[in-house]
Structures are given as structure tokens and as C-alpha cells.
C-alpha positions as CSV (number, residue, x, y, z in Angstrom):
1,M,-13.8,97.5,-118.8
2,Q,-11.1,98.7,-116.4
3,T,-8.2,96.4,-115.8
4,E,-4.9,96.5,-113.9
5,K,-1.6,96.2,-115.9
6,N,-0.7,92.6,-116.0
7,G,-3.8,91.8,-114.1
8,L,-7.5,90.8,-114.5
9,P,-10.7,92.9,-114.7
10,P,-12.1,93.3,-111.2
11,L,-15.0,90.9,-111.8
12,A,-12.6,88.3,-113.1
13,Y,-11.2,87.7,-109.6
14,C,-14.6,86.2,-108.6
15,R,-14.7,84.0,-111.7
16,T,-11.1,82.9,-111.2
17,A,-11.8,82.1,-107.5
18,L,-14.8,80.0,-108.5
19,L,-12.8,78.2,-111.2
20,I,-10.1,77.3,-108.6
21,A,-12.8,76.1,-106.3
22,C,-14.2,73.9,-109.0
23,L,-10.8,72.5,-109.9
24,F,-9.8,71.7,-106.4
25,A,-13.1,70.7,-104.8
26,P,-12.4,67.0,-105.5
27,W,-9.1,67.3,-103.6
28,M,-11.0,68.2,-100.4
29,V,-12.0,64.5,-99.9
30,G,-9.4,63.0,-97.5
31,C,-7.4,66.2,-97.2
32,S,-6.0,66.8,-93.7
33,L,-6.4,70.2,-92.1
34,A,-4.9,69.1,-88.8
35,P,-2.9,71.9,-87.1
36,I,0.8,71.9,-87.9
37,S,3.0,72.2,-84.8
38,I,5.4,75.2,-84.5
39,S,8.5,74.6,-82.4
40,P,9.5,77.3,-79.9
41,P,12.1,79.6,-81.5
42,E,14.7,78.7,-78.9
43,A,14.3,75.0,-80.0
44,V,15.4,75.8,-83.5
45,G,18.1,78.3,-82.7
46,V,16.1,81.4,-83.6
47,Q,16.9,84.7,-81.7
48,S,15.0,87.9,-81.3
49,M,15.4,91.6,-80.8
50,R,12.9,94.4,-80.2
51,L,12.8,97.5,-82.4
52,A,12.0,101.0,-81.2
53,S,8.3,100.2,-81.7
54,G,8.5,97.5,-79.1
55,D,7.8,94.8,-81.7
56,P,10.1,91.8,-82.0
57,I,12.1,90.7,-85.1
58,Y,13.2,87.1,-85.0
59,Y,16.3,85.9,-86.9
60,R,18.7,83.1,-87.4
61,H,22.4,83.7,-87.1
62,A,25.5,81.7,-87.9
63,G,29.2,82.4,-88.3
64,M,31.4,84.7,-86.2
65,R,34.0,86.0,-88.8
66,N,34.9,89.6,-88.0
67,D,37.2,90.1,-91.0
68,T,34.5,89.7,-93.7
69,T,31.4,91.6,-94.5
70,P,28.2,90.1,-92.9
71,I,25.4,88.7,-95.1
72,L,21.7,89.6,-94.6
73,L,19.2,87.1,-96.1
74,I,15.6,88.3,-96.7
75,H,12.8,85.8,-97.5
76,G,9.6,86.2,-99.6
77,I,5.9,85.4,-99.3
78,P,4.6,83.0,-98.1
79,D,7.9,82.1,-96.3
80,S,10.2,82.7,-93.3
81,S,13.9,82.5,-92.5
82,E,13.6,78.7,-92.4
83,S,14.0,78.5,-96.2
84,W,17.4,80.1,-95.9
85,A,18.7,77.6,-93.3
86,P,20.7,75.3,-95.8
87,I,22.2,78.4,-97.5
88,L,22.9,80.2,-94.2
89,E,24.9,77.1,-93.0
90,R,27.0,77.0,-96.2
91,L,27.8,80.8,-96.2
92,S,28.5,81.0,-92.5
93,K,31.9,79.2,-93.0
94,A,33.4,82.5,-94.2
95,H,30.9,85.1,-93.0
96,A,28.5,86.1,-90.2
97,V,25.1,85.5,-91.7
98,Y,21.7,86.7,-90.6
99,A,18.3,85.5,-91.9
100,V,15.3,87.4,-90.7
101,D,11.7,86.6,-90.2
102,L,10.2,89.7,-91.7
103,P,7.8,91.6,-89.5
104,G,4.4,89.8,-89.9
105,Y,6.1,86.5,-91.0
106,G,7.4,83.5,-89.3
107,Y,8.0,84.1,-85.6
108,S,7.8,87.9,-86.0
109,V,4.2,88.2,-85.1
110,W,3.2,91.8,-85.2
111,P,-0.1,93.6,-84.6
112,D,-2.5,94.1,-87.6
113,D,-2.2,97.9,-87.4
114,R,1.5,97.9,-88.4
115,N,2.7,98.7,-91.9
116,F,3.8,95.6,-93.8
117,S,4.6,97.3,-97.2
118,L,7.9,96.7,-98.9
119,S,8.9,100.3,-98.1
120,A,8.2,99.8,-94.4
121,Q,9.9,96.5,-94.3
122,A,13.1,98.1,-95.7
123,E,13.0,100.6,-92.8
124,Y,12.5,97.9,-90.2
125,L,15.6,96.1,-91.6
126,R,17.6,99.3,-91.6
127,E,16.9,99.5,-87.9
128,F,17.7,95.8,-87.5
129,M,21.1,96.4,-89.0
130,D,21.7,99.5,-86.8
131,R,20.9,97.5,-83.6
132,L,23.2,94.7,-84.6
133,G,25.9,97.2,-85.4
134,L,26.1,96.2,-89.1
135,K,27.7,99.2,-90.7
136,R,27.9,97.4,-94.1
137,A,26.3,94.2,-95.4
138,I,25.9,91.9,-98.4
139,V,22.1,91.8,-98.9
140,V,20.4,88.8,-100.5
141,G,16.7,88.8,-101.2
142,H,14.2,86.3,-102.7
143,D,10.7,87.2,-104.0
144,I,9.4,90.2,-102.1
145,G,12.7,90.0,-100.1
146,G,14.4,91.0,-103.3
147,G,12.1,94.0,-103.6
148,I,12.9,95.0,-100.0
149,A,16.6,94.6,-100.8
150,Q,16.3,96.9,-103.8
151,I,14.7,99.6,-101.7
152,L,17.3,99.2,-98.9
153,A,20.1,99.6,-101.5
154,V,18.6,102.8,-102.9
155,R,18.2,104.3,-99.4
156,E,21.5,103.1,-98.0
157,P,23.8,102.5,-101.0
158,Q,26.9,103.2,-98.9
159,R,26.0,100.3,-96.5
160,I,25.3,97.6,-99.2
161,T,28.5,96.2,-100.6
162,H,26.8,93.6,-102.8
163,L,23.2,92.9,-103.8
164,V,21.9,89.5,-104.8
165,L,18.3,89.2,-106.1
166,I,16.8,85.7,-106.5
167,N,13.6,85.4,-108.4
168,S,12.8,88.8,-107.1
169,V,9.8,91.0,-107.6
170,M,10.8,93.7,-110.1
171,A,9.0,96.9,-111.2
172,D,5.3,96.4,-111.9
173,E,5.2,92.7,-112.9
174,W,3.7,91.7,-109.5
175,P,1.8,91.0,-107.2
176,V,1.1,87.7,-108.9
177,L,-2.5,86.6,-109.6
178,E,-2.7,84.4,-106.5
179,V,-1.6,87.2,-104.2
180,R,-4.0,89.6,-105.9
181,M,-6.8,87.2,-105.3
182,L,-5.9,87.0,-101.6
183,R,-6.2,90.8,-101.5
184,T,-9.7,90.8,-103.0
185,P,-12.3,91.6,-100.2
186,F,-14.3,88.6,-99.1
187,I,-13.3,86.4,-102.1
188,G,-9.7,86.0,-101.0
189,I,-10.4,84.9,-97.4
190,A,-13.5,82.9,-98.3
191,T,-11.8,80.9,-101.0
192,F,-8.8,80.3,-98.8
193,T,-11.0,79.2,-95.9
194,M,-12.9,76.7,-98.1
195,L,-9.9,75.3,-99.9
196,E,-6.9,75.9,-97.6
197,D,-5.1,72.6,-98.1
198,P,-5.7,72.2,-101.9
199,I,-4.6,75.8,-102.5
200,W,-1.3,75.2,-100.7
201,R,-0.8,72.1,-102.8
202,Y,-1.5,74.1,-106.0
203,M,0.9,76.9,-104.9
204,L,3.7,74.5,-104.3
205,W,3.0,72.6,-107.5
206,K,3.2,75.8,-109.4
207,G,6.3,77.1,-107.5
208,F,8.5,74.0,-107.9
209,A,10.0,72.8,-111.2
210,D,10.9,69.4,-109.6
211,T,7.7,68.4,-107.8
212,G,9.5,65.4,-106.4
213,K,11.0,67.9,-103.9
214,I,7.7,68.8,-102.5
215,T,8.1,66.6,-99.4
216,P,5.8,66.6,-96.3
217,E,8.5,68.7,-94.6
218,V,8.4,71.3,-97.4
219,R,4.6,71.4,-97.2
220,Q,4.7,72.0,-93.4
221,K,7.4,74.6,-93.7
222,Y,5.3,76.8,-95.9
223,G,1.9,76.1,-94.4
224,R,2.6,76.2,-90.7
225,W,2.7,80.0,-90.4
226,F,-0.7,80.5,-92.1
227,Q,-2.8,77.7,-90.8
228,G,-6.3,78.0,-89.2
229,T,-8.4,81.1,-88.9
230,A,-5.7,83.4,-87.5
231,G,-3.1,82.2,-90.0
232,R,-5.4,82.8,-92.9
233,R,-6.1,86.3,-91.7
234,R,-2.4,86.9,-91.3
235,L,-1.6,85.8,-94.9
236,V,-4.4,87.9,-96.4
237,R,-3.3,90.9,-94.3
238,N,0.3,90.5,-95.5
239,A,-0.8,90.1,-99.2
240,R,-3.0,93.2,-98.9
241,A,0.1,95.2,-97.8
242,L,1.9,94.5,-101.1
243,N,1.9,97.3,-103.6
244,N,4.2,97.4,-106.7
245,T,4.4,101.3,-106.5
246,D,7.0,100.8,-103.8
247,L,9.3,99.6,-106.6
248,T,8.0,101.4,-109.7
249,K,8.6,104.8,-108.2
250,L,12.2,103.8,-107.5
251,S,12.8,102.1,-110.9
252,P,15.1,104.9,-112.2
253,D,17.2,104.8,-109.0
254,I,17.4,101.0,-109.0
255,A,18.6,101.0,-112.6
256,K,21.4,103.4,-111.6
257,L,22.6,101.6,-108.5
258,P,26.4,101.3,-108.6
259,V,26.3,98.3,-106.1
260,P,27.6,95.1,-107.7
261,T,24.5,93.1,-108.3
262,L,23.8,89.4,-109.1
263,M,20.4,88.3,-110.3
264,L,19.8,84.5,-110.0
265,W,16.6,83.2,-111.6
266,G,15.0,79.8,-111.5
267,H,14.4,79.3,-115.2
268,Q,11.1,77.5,-114.8
269,D,9.5,80.2,-112.6
270,R,5.8,80.1,-113.3
271,F,5.0,82.9,-110.8
272,L,7.3,85.8,-111.8
273,P,8.4,86.5,-115.4
274,D,12.1,87.4,-116.0
275,T,11.3,90.3,-118.3
276,S,11.7,93.2,-115.9
277,A,14.7,91.5,-114.2
278,L,16.6,91.2,-117.5
279,K,15.8,94.8,-118.5
280,T,16.8,96.2,-115.2
281,C,20.0,94.2,-115.0
282,G,20.9,95.4,-118.5
283,Q,20.5,99.0,-117.3
284,M,22.5,98.7,-114.1
285,P,26.2,99.6,-114.4
286,N,27.4,96.5,-112.6
287,C,25.0,93.6,-112.9
288,Q,25.2,89.9,-113.8
289,F,22.2,87.7,-114.6
290,L,22.3,83.9,-114.3
291,Y,19.7,81.2,-114.8
292,L,19.3,78.2,-112.4
293,E,18.1,75.3,-114.6
294,Q,15.5,72.8,-113.5
295,A,14.3,75.3,-110.8
296,G,11.1,77.2,-110.3
297,H,10.1,80.1,-108.1
298,F,10.8,78.3,-104.8
299,V,14.4,78.0,-105.8
300,L,15.8,78.2,-102.2
301,D,14.4,74.7,-101.6
302,E,15.3,73.4,-105.0
303,K,18.9,74.7,-105.4
304,P,20.4,75.8,-102.1
305,G,23.9,74.4,-102.9
306,E,24.0,76.2,-106.3
307,I,22.7,79.4,-104.8
308,A,25.3,79.4,-102.0
309,N,28.1,78.7,-104.5
310,H,27.0,81.5,-106.8
311,I,26.9,83.9,-103.9
312,R,30.3,82.9,-102.6
313,L,31.9,83.3,-106.0
314,F,30.2,86.7,-106.5
315,I,31.3,88.2,-103.2
316,Q,34.9,87.0,-103.3
């Protein structure tokens, strides 16, 4: 029987989807699928610029220091720049800081025919840096944002002064099961359609070490961008664009990156294993690896203060 590395046999996706449906069907009673309002970007201080394609990138910006290197923050899936807001505020006291809504995420609504792979996202961010006049930057990425940051560092090593990877996708140990299920034709969209609210509850439960931090505001923050028919299609489209070959083919180059690198890892991450991260960090000439205790995969929400402090100390 054919299998993917670290994956499931193709038919097992169907069985797993049905199992999730059976587990979560009781939760459907009384679950609210009411639309979650999305504030206009101007109301929350989000700006935009258009790339050469004519498509917009939305971003948050704070800090005006011209004597320090700017910081670029890159989020993961299913997320937006909003998760960086507490960290952005802390770092902006000494640096100009930019947190993007990746193309296809958050306010950066792009047409379906665009390329949303990690490789393409790295190129969009290179253009974003060019248009802002950022000749050099400290690049920080979480989840797939960490993968994008690695690609950007390989392509533009002279422009990246420091690299910070937070519970980042590494090599071939991703996409995770839940994302691979979303990529499966029919099953992914059908299961998500039937069980939208329970699946979000499950994803957050699995992603947080401290489930007491899964507040209504946190649920809204993650769910608002992918609600309803259009939102579900958007999430599935983004998931289908993810391919670990974007990183595996660059693994030798990533391991040789001379850029000072810090890897931060929520120790209780139940989505991404730390195996490849530890191996890669050990191969890199200038890499530190630190665990964040009592933290899972969605560590930006669980440990914003600690993350900001580690970044500040690392880039001093």
C-alpha cells in the first residue's frame, strides 16, 4: 500500500475524516455558526500596498526607529498578522516592526489563480521589502511563516541580519495531518462544511498547551478569516498550496546558512515535532534552540511576552 512519508495511506484520509465526524457530531448540537464580523483594516490600524501584480498586501506597522534594523514578522496557517500584535507592540519600542497578512490570508484577499506556495510567498515578501525600502531586516516566522523565512534567507542572505523560527515547519515533517486532510479532494471541504465549528474547537484544543487561554476572542481571531462557504474554500485553497518540497530541496542550503538563527519551540507542540528543527539547528554554524515551557503550537498567543524578550536579547 502506497503511503506518504510521515503520512497516511490515501484511503486512510477518508477513514480519518469519518472518525473525526463521529467524534465531533455530538458537539454540533447548540454550536453557533453565526458569521463573525471583520473590522475594516483602517479601524485596526492595518495598512496596505499593491505589488507589481496589482494585488494588495496588508500589514501592521509600529515603531519609527531609523538607527536599528527593522523586523519583519511572518505568520502561519490558519492565521494572520493579528497574532503578532502583542509582540509587535513590545518590539516596536526599539525597532520599526512590520507584520504582514500573507497573500491569501487575513485582509490580503487574492484571486484563486495566484500561487500561494511557500516559495511564491517568499518572493512576494522580497518585493514587499523592496517597496518599503528595507535593505536589511530581522526576519521572524511562525509555522509556515518560518518556512517562508528560511527560503527568504537562502535567497537573500545578505539582507537577513538575524533569523528567528518559532515552531516552524522544517524539512519534510509537514504538512500536518489536519492540513493534508483539507487538501484531499471532496473529503476536506465536505468534512469542514459539516463540522466547521467543532473542527475549529479541536484545532485550538490541540494547538494550545493551556486551554484556559482559548478565549472567545482567540476563537474569533482564528475563525473569522475562514468562515462560511467562501472562507472554507479559501482555507482549503491555501492548504492545497502547501508542499514540503519547497523546503526539502533547500535543506542543504538552510543547514549552511551563516545568518545568526534562533529557534523557539513551544515544548508541548502536538502539531509539529521538534526532530527536524533540532537536527537542522545542530548543523547550522550559528544557531540557538530554546524551548518555551507550558506552550503548544499556537505559542504566539500563549507566550507573547517571553517570545518578545527572547527576540530582544537575541538581536542585541
